[in-house]
N, C-alpha and C positions, 0 to 999 in steps of 0.2 A: 494480570489481571486485575481487574478494576475489583473494590470493594466489593461489589454486586455479581462479582465473578465472570463470567467469559461471554460477553454478548455477542450474537450472532443474527444476522440478518439473510433470507435465503430468497435466490431471486433466478425463477424459474418462470416460465410461460403454461406449464406443466403442470397441473395441481397433485398429480397423482407422484410425479417426480418429488415435487416439494414436500410431499407427506413422508417419502420416503427416505430423504437427505434428513428431516425432522428426526424420524426416528433413528438413524444411526448417531447424527450428530448427541443427541438428549442422553446417550448411553454412558459422554463424558460427564465425571463428577465437575460441577460449579459450571457445569455451560449450562445458558438456555437461552432458546431459540425466542427472541425477541418480537420477528413480526417476519411475514413472507411478502413477496410480491410477485407478481405474474406481467411486470414489463417494466425498462428501463426506467421510466420517468417515475414510476412509482418506487421502486428501489433507491431511487434520490432523494421523495419524498420523506419517507421513511429512514432513512439513514440521517436526513437532519432530523428529524424528531423523537428518534431512538439513540441515537448518539452509539451506534454498536462496537466491538473491539474487532470485528473481522464478517466484513459482507462475501456470502459465498454467492460468486455471478455465474450464469450462462450465457456462453457465448450469442447465441440466438435469441433476443426477445425481440417483440413488437417495438414500433419506437427507438429508443434508444438502445443500439446493443450492450451487451456485457462490456466490450472494450469502451465503449464512449461513457458509461458510468465509471468505469475504472480511473478514467481520465478525469473524469470532475470528481471525483470525489478524492483525488490523490490531488488536486487543485485548489481544492477547497483547502487544504493544511489543518484538517481535522484529525489526521493521522491514524485513520482508521487500515485496516491491513484488508489485501482483496485478495481472495482466491479464484482462479477460474475455472467453470466446469467447461469441457469441450468435447467432443468427437473424435477430433482429427489431433492425431501425433506428429503429423507434418513441421520441420522446424521455423519455418516460416512462422505459420501460425504464434507456437510460442514467443519470438520475437518481438512481434505482433503485438503481442497481450504487457509485453514487459517493457515495450514501450509505451505503451497506455498507462502503466504504472501497476500492473498487477505485482504482489510478491509470490504467487504460487501459482503453478497452473497444473491440475490433474485432468486424466481423463475421466470419460462418464460410467465408463465400463471396470472402475477399480475395485478393490475389495473395501468391504467398511471399513475396516481397521486403516486402512490408507487415507480414506476421507479424515477421520478423526486425526491420525496422525499431521495430516497437512494443514487442518485449519488450529490445532493446538503450534505448530510450526510456524506458521505467518504471524499467529499470535503475542508468539515471543521474539518474533523481530528476525527470523531467520525465511531466506526464501525454500521453495518446496515445489519441485518438480518430479512429475510421477517417472517411475525406473525406466519406462518405454522410451518418454519422452527423452530421458536423458541418454539412453542411449540409443537415439535417432541421431542426434549431435555431434559432428566431429569436432574432434580440438578446434578447428578454428572458428566454428560455429557457438563452442563452449566460452569462445573469448570475447568474441562477437556479442553475446548474449550477457556477458560480465559488464562490457562496455556501454550494451543499452540499460543496463539497470543501472549504473551509475548516471550513465547521461537522464534518463528518466528521474531520476531524483533533483537533479541540476536544474532541469528544465522546469521542472515544479515550482523552483523560485520567482519571487518578482525582484524587479533590479533592487529596489528599498532590502528585500530581505537578504541579497546576496552584497549591499554593503555593509548591513548591519554584522551580517558571518565572517566575511572581513575584518570588521573592526575588532569581533570577538578573538578572531584569532591571533590578531594583534598586540591581544592584551587590555584591553582598554575594558573598563567598569562600563554598567549602563549608563550611567549619569556622563560620564566620559564620549562613551559613543553618541550620546543625545547631544551633548555641546556639539560635536564634531559635525553631525547633521541638522542640528537645529530642531530638533525634537523634542517631546518630552522624556525624561527615563523610563514612564510607564506606558508609552508606544516602543519604546527600544525594546521594554519586556516583552509585549503582546508580539512584536517582531519575531526577537529570540524564541520566544517557544513553539512559536508556528515553524521557525526553522528547522528544530530540533525534533519537531515532530514530523514534517516532510521528510529528513533526510534518516528518521529514526537512529538518530545519535544523541544520547544524553549526556555529554561530556566534554568540556571544553577542550580537551586531548583529543577527541574524537571531532570537533570541528578544525581543530587546527590541522590534522590529519587530511581531511578532506578538502581543504582550501591549498596545502600544498600538493597535494596527488592532482587537484585540476587546476592548477596555474592560475589559482584567482587573484592572487596577491603579488602584483607584477610589478609596483611601485616602488 
């Protein structure tokens, strides 16, 4: 949680739904709903302006859908967590949300306590899926879901970020990476911070494990 507490943006095209979500979430100590959006474009603009920790996104909104917004937030490298709200519990919807970069997926008919638990979980770097959604997933689909989660994070990296990631895993310092790639140490640090934010990994050991698991360092 940031020094200012847990900052949340709610995006749904129905004002009454947003009001209900706000009322539920503001029961969490230290949580502040910093903005509300009625469509996808507004959600993106407010996310850039307010730097939230978590964005709660309805799937169906005018303009950009919640999944399109989730993908743009993931690709931005801001590290913001995304919780998708949906009426659909079918596995294909869940997988599509994960491909877009969602950290959690909950159903609109959930209990208030579950919504609070979901927002808290994704903020802490854990995935959260409604119990009914999890129940619908077979063993095979759960494995596919895990693979999609890993692939989504890898796909969010630019080619330069992948280069920096691999060199970090090899044990090079920022200065060593800068010399290797012909860029400044400050630029390396920026890439490194973006990689950690996108992958939700905060240690060199974790980055090294990610590189090994994905076979990125084949030289």
